[in-house]
LONU-704220 format. One record per residue (C-alpha): residue number from 1; residue in one letter; x, y, z. Coordinates in steps of 0.25 Angstrom, whole numbers. Example, Ala and Ser with C-alpha at 12.3 -4.5 7.8 and 13.67 -1.06 7.14 Angstrom:
    n  res     xx     yy     zz
    1    a     49    -18     31
    2    s     55     -4     29
END
This chain:
    n  res     xx     yy     zz
    1    m      0      0      0
    2    d     12      9      3
    3    f     16      8    -12
    4    v      2     13    -17
    5    n      2     25     -8
    6    l     16     28    -11
    7    l     12     28    -27
    8    f      1     37    -24
    9    y      9     46    -16
   10    k     20     46    -27
   11    l      9     48    -38
   12    n      3     59    -30
   13    l     16     66    -29
   14    f     19     65    -44
   15    f      6     70    -49
   16    n      4     81    -39
   17    n     19     86    -41
   18    p     18    101    -43
   19    e     27    101    -54
   20    l     20     90    -62
   21    l      6     97    -59
   22    d     11    111    -65
   23    f     17    103    -77
   24    v      4     96    -79
   25    v     -6    107    -76
   26    n      2    118    -84
   27    n      6    110    -96
   28    r     -4    112   -108
   29    f      2    102   -117
   30    l     -1     91   -106
   31    l    -15     96   -104
   32    i    -18     95   -119
   33    l    -12     81   -119
   34    l    -20     77   -107
   35    v    -33     82   -114
   36    i    -30     75   -127
   37    v    -27     62   -120
   38    l    -40     63   -113
   39    l    -48     65   -126
   40    k    -41     54   -133
   41    l    -44     45   -122
   42    k    -59     49   -122
   43    y    -60     47   -136
   44    a    -53     33   -135
   45    t    -65     29   -127
   46    y    -75     32   -139
   47    s    -74     17   -144
   48    s    -81     12   -131
   49    i    -95     19   -127
   50    w    -92     15   -113
   51    m    -78     21   -112
   52    s    -84     33   -120
   53    s    -95     35   -111
   54    l    -87     34    -98
   55    i    -77     45   -104
   56    n    -87     54   -110
   57    i    -99     54   -100
   58    p    -92     66    -91
   59    g    -91     75   -104
   60    t   -104     70   -110
   61    i   -111     75    -97
   62    l   -105     88    -98
   63    h   -109     90   -113
   64    e   -123     85   -113
   65    s   -126     92   -100
   66    m   -123    105   -106
   67    h   -132    102   -118
   68    f   -143     98   -108
   69    l   -142    110    -99
   70    v   -141    120   -110
   71    g   -152    113   -117
   72    l   -161    113   -105
   73    f   -158    128   -102
   74    l   -162    131   -116
   75    n   -174    124   -118
   76    a   -169    114   -127
   77    y   -176    103   -118
   78    p   -166     92   -117
   79    t   -173     79   -119
   80    r   -161     68   -118
   81    f   -147     68   -111
   82    d   -139     57   -115
   83    l   -125     54   -109
   84    w   -122     40   -114
   85    p   -114     38   -127
   86    k   -120     33   -139
   87    k   -115     28   -153
   88    d   -121     37   -164
   89    g   -123     31   -178
   90    f   -109     34   -182
   91    g   -101     26   -171
   92    n    -99     38   -163
   93    y   -102     41   -149
   94    i   -113     51   -144
   95    m   -108     55   -130
   96    g   -121     61   -125
   97    s   -133     69   -130
   98    v   -144     79   -125
   99    g   -157     79   -133
  100    f   -166     92   -134
  101    r   -180     94   -139
  102    n   -180    109   -141
  103    v   -167    112   -148
  104    t   -170    126   -154
  105    f   -162    138   -160
  106    y   -159    145   -146
  107    n   -155    132   -138
  108    a   -148    123   -149
  109    i   -134    130   -149
  110    p   -133    131   -133
  111    a   -138    118   -131
  112    a   -130    111   -142
  113    l   -117    119   -138
  114    a   -119    118   -123
  115    p   -107    110   -120
  116    l    -98    122   -123
  117    f   -104    127   -109
  118    l    -94    117   -103
  119    l    -82    125   -108
  120    p    -84    136    -97
  121    i    -86    125    -87
  122    g    -73    120    -90
  123    y    -67    134    -90
  124    y    -72    137    -76
  125    f    -69    123    -71
  126    n    -55    126    -76
  127    r    -54    139    -68
  128    w    -61    133    -56
  129    y    -51    120    -56
  130    f    -38    128    -56
  131    n    -43    137    -45
  132    n    -48    127    -36
  133    v    -42    113    -38
  134    d    -28    109    -33
  135    i    -22    104    -45
  136    t    -16     90    -44
  137    f    -13     81    -56
  138    i    -26     73    -54
  139    n    -34     85    -53
  140    y    -28     91    -65
  141    m    -30     78    -74
  142    g    -45     78    -69
  143    y    -46     93    -72
  144    i    -41     90    -87
  145    l    -51     79    -88
  146    l    -62     86    -83
  147    q    -59     99    -92
  148    t    -57     90   -104
  149    v    -71     84   -102
  150    i    -78     97   -101
  151    i    -70    104   -112
  152    e    -72     92   -122
  153    n    -87     90   -119
  154    a    -89    106   -121
  155    v    -88    104   -136
  156    p   -101    102   -142
  157    s   -103     90   -152
  158    t   -106     91   -167
  159    t   -121     87   -163
  160    d   -121     99   -153
  161    f   -116    109   -164
  162    k   -126    103   -175
  163    v   -138    105   -165
  164    g   -133    118   -160
  165    f   -132    125   -174
  166    s   -144    118   -180
  167    y   -152    131   -177
  168    p   -149    143   -187
  169    l   -156    153   -178
  170    g   -149    148   -165
  171    v   -136    149   -172
  172    l   -139    163   -177
  173    m   -144    167   -163
  174    y   -132    162   -155
  175    g   -122    166   -166
  176    s   -127    180   -164
  177    l   -126    179   -149
  178    l   -112    174   -150
  179    t   -108    185   -160
  180    f   -115    196   -151
  181    f   -107    191   -139
  182    i    -94    190   -146
  183    i    -95    204   -152
  184    y   -102    212   -140
  185    i    -98    203   -127
  186    l    -84    198   -130
END
């Protein structure tokens, strides 16, 4: 038992060494490498529906919850909330979906592009994390994993874009609002 305690003690000393932590936390190359490795591991699971669902459930919950909440808030009337991956007719996996019964010009774009609201959540989580959490090697790896999940799932799917931009009046309305915001607010 002393061997196991000694091993954990030595590993703890190694991973919480201030020089190692400084090197890992402040090295952008390692950060990008770690994110790419995480994404490659995620895509490697797509051959198995069980592994795919296990790896993708947290992000799918975030992504589909954004659709659901914005659709609920803007009267799109969500009717279906599905988190379990399914194969489509082309052999690809659909990770989750939310069905609506009242998609109109005024709520199609916000409901379809709702996962973009995860970006400010990730930004504020980043600010909170580095101000309130003691940085250890394990904490930092968990932070990278969580931020990768948040940011990757903030990207709307191609289906989201098709649904969102299927109402020309809504595109005109939100395009005008965005133009006004850029010209007069920024």
